[in-house]
BALOBA-1460 file (C-alpha; in Angstrom, 3 decimals):
// residues 50
<rec num="1" residu="m" x="-0.675" y="-15.501" z="3.305"/>
<rec num="2" residu="a" x="-0.737" y="-14.756" z="6.841"/>
<rec num="3" residu="r" x="1.776" y="-12.324" z="8.343"/>
<rec num="4" residu="s" x="4.379" y="-13.124" z="10.981"/>
<rec num="5" residu="h" x="4.600" y="-11.732" z="14.595"/>
<rec num="6" residu="s" x="7.388" y="-9.735" z="13.425"/>
<rec num="7" residu="e" x="6.155" y="-8.578" z="10.058"/>
<rec num="8" residu="v" x="2.775" y="-7.199" z="11.977"/>
<rec num="9" residu="g" x="5.176" y="-5.539" z="14.406"/>
<rec num="10" residu="a" x="6.882" y="-3.646" z="11.591"/>
<rec num="11" residu="f" x="3.633" y="-1.897" z="11.160"/>
<rec num="12" residu="f" x="3.826" y="-0.404" z="14.820"/>
<rec num="13" residu="e" x="7.662" y="0.589" z="14.532"/>
<rec num="14" residu="g" x="7.925" y="4.088" z="16.517"/>
<rec num="15" residu="l" x="4.743" y="3.758" z="18.384"/>
<rec num="16" residu="e" x="4.226" y="2.931" z="22.019"/>
<rec num="17" residu="l" x="2.349" y="-0.760" z="22.312"/>
<rec num="18" residu="l" x="-0.208" y="-0.879" z="25.074"/>
<rec num="19" residu="p" x="-0.107" y="-4.251" z="26.897"/>
<rec num="20" residu="p" x="-0.472" y="-6.880" z="26.283"/>
<rec num="21" residu="g" x="1.222" y="-5.900" z="23.123"/>
<rec num="22" residu="i" x="1.188" y="-7.704" z="19.953"/>
<rec num="23" residu="v" x="-0.789" y="-10.957" z="20.771"/>
<rec num="24" residu="s" x="-3.209" y="-13.501" z="19.247"/>
<rec num="25" residu="v" x="-6.725" y="-12.150" z="19.812"/>
<rec num="26" residu="a" x="-7.632" y="-15.200" z="21.723"/>
<rec num="27" residu="r" x="-4.952" y="-13.899" z="24.587"/>
<rec num="28" residu="w" x="-6.174" y="-10.306" z="24.501"/>
<rec num="29" residu="r" x="-8.221" y="-10.885" z="27.552"/>
<rec num="30" residu="p" x="-7.376" y="-14.293" z="28.563"/>
<rec num="31" residu="e" x="-9.646" y="-14.040" z="31.821"/>
<rec num="32" residu="e" x="-12.750" y="-13.807" z="29.106"/>
<rec num="33" residu="t" x="-11.446" y="-16.551" z="27.115"/>
<rec num="34" residu="p" x="-13.410" y="-20.124" z="27.659"/>
<rec num="35" residu="d" x="-10.606" y="-22.768" z="28.059"/>
<rec num="36" residu="d" x="-12.369" y="-24.853" z="24.960"/>
<rec num="37" residu="a" x="-11.657" y="-21.743" z="22.594"/>
<rec num="38" residu="a" x="-10.412" y="-22.349" z="19.432"/>
<rec num="39" residu="p" x="-7.141" y="-21.249" z="18.216"/>
<rec num="40" residu="v" x="-7.518" y="-17.771" z="16.250"/>
<rec num="41" residu="s" x="-4.997" y="-16.708" z="13.757"/>
<rec num="42" residu="l" x="-5.260" y="-13.030" z="14.069"/>
<rec num="43" residu="y" x="-3.200" y="-10.802" z="16.004"/>
<rec num="44" residu="g" x="-4.540" y="-7.609" z="18.043"/>
<rec num="45" residu="v" x="-2.488" y="-4.760" z="18.986"/>
<rec num="46" residu="v" x="-2.979" y="-1.024" z="20.054"/>
<rec num="47" residu="g" x="-0.394" y="1.441" z="19.345"/>
<rec num="48" residu="l" x="-0.260" y="5.182" z="20.484"/>
<rec num="49" residu="k" x="1.625" y="7.805" z="18.671"/>
<rec num="50" residu="r" x="2.819" y="10.358" z="20.706"/>
């Protein structure tokens, strides 16, 4: 079963999230995503531990 946005976010508690934060991987670099791209059911995120 896929995790929700908030469930994925729980893995990154205490970390500094880099922009764009927790988003669909299709939205990670929207300027590079074709207009006819199919929806992607994966989240992408980068978190820094300082």
